C-alpha positions in Angstrom: 10.4 -25.7 2.0 8.3 -25.4 5.2 11.5 -24.9 7.2 12.6 -22.0 4.9 9.3 -20.2 5.5 9.6 -20.8 9.2 13.0 -19.1 9.3 11.7 -16.1 7.2 8.7 -15.8 9.6 11.0 -15.8 12.6 13.2 -13.1 11.1 10.2 -11.0 10.2 8.8 -11.2 13.8 12.2 -10.3 15.2 12.4 -7.3 13.0 9.0 -6.1 14.0 9.7 -6.5 17.7 13.0 -4.6 17.5 11.4 -1.8 15.4 8.8 -1.0 18.0 9.5 1.4 20.8 7.6 0.9 24.0 7.0 4.2 25.7 6.6 3.9 29.4 6.2 6.4 32.2 8.0 6.2 35.5 6.2 8.8 37.5 5.1 6.3 40.2 1.9 7.3 42.0 1.8 10.6 40.2 0.8 9.0 36.9 -2.9 9.0 36.1 -6.1 11.0 36.2 -6.7 13.3 39.2 -9.9 15.2 40.1 -9.5 18.4 42.0 -11.6 17.9 45.2 -10.7 21.0 47.3 -8.9 24.2 46.9 -7.8 26.3 49.9 -6.7 29.9 49.4 -6.6 32.8 51.8 -8.0 30.7 54.6 -11.1 29.7 52.5 -11.6 26.1 51.6 -13.7 25.5 48.5 -15.4 22.2 47.5 -14.3 21.6 43.9 -15.7 18.1 43.4 -18.5 19.3 41.1 -16.2 21.7 39.1 -15.0 19.1 36.5 -11.4 20.2 37.0 -8.9 17.4 36.3 -5.2 16.9 36.1 -3.7 14.0 34.1 -0.1 13.0 34.3 1.7 10.8 31.8 5.3 10.7 30.6 6.5 14.2 30.8 3.2 16.0 30.2 0.4 17.2 32.4 -3.0 17.8 30.9 -5.4 20.2 32.6 -9.0 19.6 31.6 -12.4 20.8 32.6 -14.8 17.9 31.8 -17.7 20.4 32.0 -16.0 22.3 29.1 -16.4 25.6 30.9 -12.6 26.2 30.9 -10.1 25.5 28.1 -7.8 22.4 28.1 -4.0 22.9 28.6 -0.8 20.9 28.2 2.1 21.6 30.5 5.5 20.2 31.2 6.3 19.1 34.7 9.2 17.9 36.9 8.5 15.7 39.9 11.0 14.7 42.6 12.4 15.2 46.1 8.9 16.1 47.4 8.2 18.8 44.9 6.3 19.3 41.7 7.0 22.0 39.2 4.5 22.7 36.4 5.6 25.0 33.6 5.4 25.9 29.9 1.6 25.8 29.5 0.0 25.6 26.1 -3.6 25.9 25.0 -4.4 22.4 23.7 -5.7 22.5 20.1 -5.4 19.1 18.4 -6.5 20.6 15.0 -4.0 23.5 14.9 -0.7 24.3 16.5 -0.8 24.5 20.3 -0.4 28.1 21.4 1.8 29.1 24.4 -0.1 30.6 27.4 1.2 34.1 28.3 -1.5 35.0 30.8 -1.8 33.0 34.0 -5.5 34.0 34.4 -6.4 31.1 32.1 -4.9 28.7 34.6 -6.5 30.1 37.8 -9.5 27.6 37.7 -7.0 24.8 37.9 -5.3 26.1 41.0 -2.2 27.4 39.2 -1.2 30.9 40.0 2.0 31.3 38.1 3.2 30.2 34.6 6.1 28.4 36.3 4.5 27.1 39.5 6.2 25.1 42.2 4.3 22.9 44.7 5.4 21.0 47.7 4.0 17.4 47.6 2.3 17.0 51.0 0.7 13.7 50.1 0.9 11.4 47.1 -0.4 7.8 47.1 -2.8 5.7 45.1 -5.8 7.5 46.5 -4.9 11.2 47.1 -2.6 14.0 46.2 -2.2 17.1 48.2 -0.1 20.0 46.7 0.9 23.2 48.5 2.2 26.3 46.7 2.9 29.8 48.1 -0.6 30.7 47.1 -2.9 27.7 47.8 -3.4 24.1 48.8 -4.9 21.7 46.3 -6.4 18.3 47.2 -7.1 15.7 44.6 -8.6 12.3 44.5 -7.4 9.7 42.0 -9.7 8.4 39.3 
């Protein structure tokens, strides 16, 4: 009798393990939480360390958040590879209702994004820092 329950137990464990999907992200050093430290535009370098602006990458999504809650939170899609980063398809993040597509880039300006479909050259990306350059500005981040 004990042997029978043991086999049933083993079968149940196997079913549970095979039913679970493990989601993993393979974005390398890009994955994680980044704080905007400096923004350079038009020859002017601005210290952004107290701004509360953060970028967080996981899976296929980028979350833009202002921890001071001055600016709204956004979700974007991104593509990373060959020394470039493309961020596009921004949505206002609203967990209680449907997310609304952003149709005006002005909402994204505090985050260093100047176009709804923005392309950056990845100047530096490692476990400590990320530097991105677009046609409009240079963004320097530190990893949290």
